[in-house]
C-alpha positions, -999 to +999 in steps of 0.1 A: +000+000+000+030+023+006+040+020-030+005+028-042+002+057-019+036+071-030+026+067-066-006+086-059+013+115-043+038+115-072+009+119-096-004+149-076+030+165-075+036+160-113+002+173-120+013+207-107-011+236-097-044+236-114-046+257-147-073+281-155-101+264-173-095+230-158-130+225-145-126+187-141-096+188-118-116+183-085-134+153-101-101+139-112-086+143-078-116+126-062-113+097-086-077+093-077-082+093-040-113+071-042-092+045-061-069+041-030-076+011-008-068+007+028-066-023+051-064-025+088-030-036+101-037-031+138-035-028+166-053-061+170-046-067+207-054-037+227-065-042+263-043-072+270-041-063+307-050-095+324-064-092+359-067-128+370-063-164+358-082-194+368-078-231+360-101-261+367-088-285+393-104-315+377-106-335+354-069-338+346-073-329+310-091-297+318-065-289+345-038-291+320-054-275+290-082-251+301-074-216+313-097-186+319-081-152+316-099-121+329-090-087+314-096-052+326-115-041+295-116-070+271-139-094+290-132-130+299-113-154+276-111-191+276-087-216+260-092-254+260-059-262+242-033-247+266-033-213+249-031-222+212-065-206+205-088-185+227-124-175+227-142-147+244-169-161+266-183-129+282-194-109+251-230-122+254-235-105+288-216-073+280-190-078+306-160-057+295-141-051+327-135-083+347-116-082+379-120-118+392-127-153+379-129-186+398-137-222+389-155-243+415-130-269+428-157-296+430-173-289+396-154-275+366-186-265+349-193-239+376-174-207+369-179-173+386-170-140+371-167-107+390-169-076+369-151-043+374-114-037+373-096-040+406-065-019+399-078+014+415-066+033+385-081+065+370-090+044+340-105+014+359-139+006+345-167-004+368-188-036+364-223-047+368-220-074+395-212-111+397-221-136+370-223-174+372-220-201+345-230-237+350-218-248+316-181-238+317-186-203+304-210-211+275-238-191+291-240-167+321-265-155+346-263-123+366-264-133+402-264-099+419-242-072+436-247-047+408-237-018+429-204-033+440-188-019+408-154-036+414-149-072+424-113-081+436-116-118+444-141-147+444-135-177+466-156-209+463-159-236+489-137-266+480-166-291+482-198-271+480-201-250+447-231-232+461-211-216+489-193-186+475-175-155+490-170-123+471-145-095+480-162-063+467-143-030+465-174-008+460-175+024+441-141+037+430-147+075+431-174+077+457-187+060+488-215+034+489-228+006+510-224-024+487-188-032+495-169-056+518-172-094+519-204-111+507-215-147+511-240-168+493-250-203+505-275-210+477-255-205+445-261-168+443-298-165+447-294-146+479-264-127+494-254-116+529-229-089+536-207-107+563-178-082+566-183-044+564-161-017+579-177+015+564-189+029+531-154+040+521-135+007+528-137-022+504-124-058+504-093-062+482-082-098+489-096-131+503-082-165+510-097-197+524-082-226+545-090-255+523-085-280+551-109-261+574-130-241+549-149-222+576-116-203+582-110-174+558-089-143+558-099-110+542-078-079+535-098-046+537-085-015+519-090+021+530-083+046+502-097+077+486-095+076+448-100+109+430-099+115+392-067+135+395-049+116+423-053+088+449-049+089+487-039+053+487-038+045+524-058+049+555-062+037+591-090+012+583-068-010+561-065-043+579-066-081+579-095-100+593-101-137+601-133-157+605-136-193+619-173-198+613-176-192+576-181-155+578-206-150+606-180-133+629-147-117+620-117-107+641-094-079+632-058-092+634-029-074+650-001-092+667+028-074+651+011-060+620+015-022+615-014+002+618-018+038+608-016+047+571-017+013+554-024+008+517-033-022+496-028-056+512-022-089+493-027-123+511-018-159+505-021-191+526+002-221+525-023-249+520+000-277+531+002-259+565-026-234+566-013-218+598+013-202+575+002-170+557+021-141+541+008-106+538+023-080+515+012-045+526+020-010+517+031+008+548+027+045+541+037+056+576+068+078+576+102+063+582+118+073+615+134+107+611+121+112+575+117+149+565+081+159+561+087+169+525+095+133+517+062+119+531+031+121+510-001+101+511-007+109+474+028+098+462+030+060+462+068+059+460+076+088+483+111+086+496+101+092+532+075+064+536+084+029+549+070+013+517+060-023+508+066-048+536+060-085+538+048-102+570+045-139+579+024-157+605+030-193+616+000-195+640-029-185+617-027-148+622-023-146+660+012-132+657+031-117+627+067-109+620+082-088+593+104-110+571+120-084+548+137-051+551+134-045+514+108-022+499+093-048+476+074-024+454+094-023+421+089+009+402+052+010+402+024+020+426+014-008+450-022+002+449-025-014+414-004-045+423+005-062+456-005-097+446+014-124+464+017-162+459+035-189+479+051-218+461+026-246+470+055-270+478+079-245+496+067-220+522+099-200+519+095-193+482+072-164+476+065-143+445+050-108+444+037-087+414+049-053+403+064-039+370+087-069+372+082-102+391+100-103+425+108-136+442+123-147+475+135-183+480+146-178+516+115-165+533+121-128+525+157-124+535+168-118+499+149-109+467+156-113+430+139-105+397+153-136+379+117-148+374+097-146+342+124-124+326+120-113+290+082-110+289+060-079+291+059-066+326+033-049+349+022-083+364-013-084+378-020-120+388-003-153+396-016-188+394+007-215+408-003-251+401-010-269+434-001-302+417+031-291+399+054-266+415+071-260+381+040-248+364+029-212+367+006-188+348+010-151+351-012-123+338+004-090+328-004-059+309+008-077+278-012-109+281-008-144+296+026-159+304+031-196+311+061-215+325+066-252+331+101-246+343+094-227+375+097-193+359+131-199+343+117-208+309+083-195+297+061-188+267+046-155+262+009-157+251-006-126+236-044-122+241-057-106+209-091-098+196-103-125+172-090-123+137-089-146+108-053-156+107-030-180+087+006-188+087+024-188+054-009-186+035-023-218+051-059-221+060-066-199+090-085-204+122-103-181+145-078-174+172-075-147+199-041-156+213-008-165+197+020-177+219+048-186+196+035-169+164+050-134+160+027-109+144+037-097+109+033-061+118+053-044+145+035-019+167+032-008+203+006+006+226+000+018+262-001-010+287+006-034+259+036-049+242+045-051+206+052-081+184+079-085+158+103-112+149+115-137+174+147-157+174+130-187+190+098-193+210+099-225+231+063-235+237+063-261+265+092-278+248+070-291+220+072-267+191+090-236+179+092-211+151+125-196+139+131-160+130+114-149+098+083-170+102+053-147+104+016-148+111-005-126+088-041-116+097-067-108+071 
């Protein structure tokens, strides 16, 4: 098309200025321009920001090949072939911003989707409540909580798919009552608000003890989001525990900081559920810090204590800080602070930021030698409870999979469906291409660009060498 467009311009230049009496010049120019043809070369994969990933626990085939990927403005996507092709399963209900997705451990056909982005950004879109599917995402039903706007987490009882907990953030830019932790015992027909602090504090994380499912831990988040800035911490941010399925909750202390606390991420070590980690943003001032270096509206202010990680070995009765490092990366914790424990090693913990940070000694030292070479701004982590080597990460560039404990990975790009073919072969409807580089190079905000690749190792099974392209029609 560049050649045709250049030729058209050359014709215009050679034609020179219009001469008196040339009445048909405008018509000739219109005809020339109308003869030009254009084709869309992208971008085809905007809104790749992945908020959460969910995988069925059973049967084994589904556990290995089925993945649900929630995106902040592109809906919910599903693959049944380990990422080779993807299908959007939420378009039918108009769910654009999805903040949470969960598959019932006891029934892979039961999938819950919580709408509304949970990143607390100026551009975070609100949702319309929680949806439920009983046919693995083929159809959906709105189950309520329409005024919650932003769902951060959904937890399903390990044996009872009708018992579901929802961590609702509430309105982003205003106060409202439909926020906190909600529970349904009848599959979503009715809901009860079981944990509520006030109309400005929402629930930002939620974990369940799978050995004793009546025990859950919730992280509540006190913040003030404004269109032009965020006051990202407050005195009501805290961790709560229930031992009766949510009827009563206890605010935890025992060594946790108070004061100005920001977003909190939680995870529980299921092999020994007395062990939990909490990643929290401590916006209290450092001892002796100048007042000019302390700001509630500056997430990386030099004078604040910053991101800290705490561990409990007694189910939250007592906590100890296990790192002196500000584990925040170069981005604001209010949009990140997801934390996951290696399901086979309680001393190996990964946290999300612009890069992935990991400790293998319980927080004494940290490295970023984890999922290197893929698009950053990581938002979610799924760690296979049956295989410590297999991880799936969601980032602003799409879905990332490793079966080598994060040392080797394949980068999967969630794209909007296009009819595509490689080397002119018959195409297939595909929304995500892991090892197929796009033929056109381009970039975008909160997204990566595709170009040529030297080699893409896809689970050790197939690869493409440099120069092999995918073209989309």
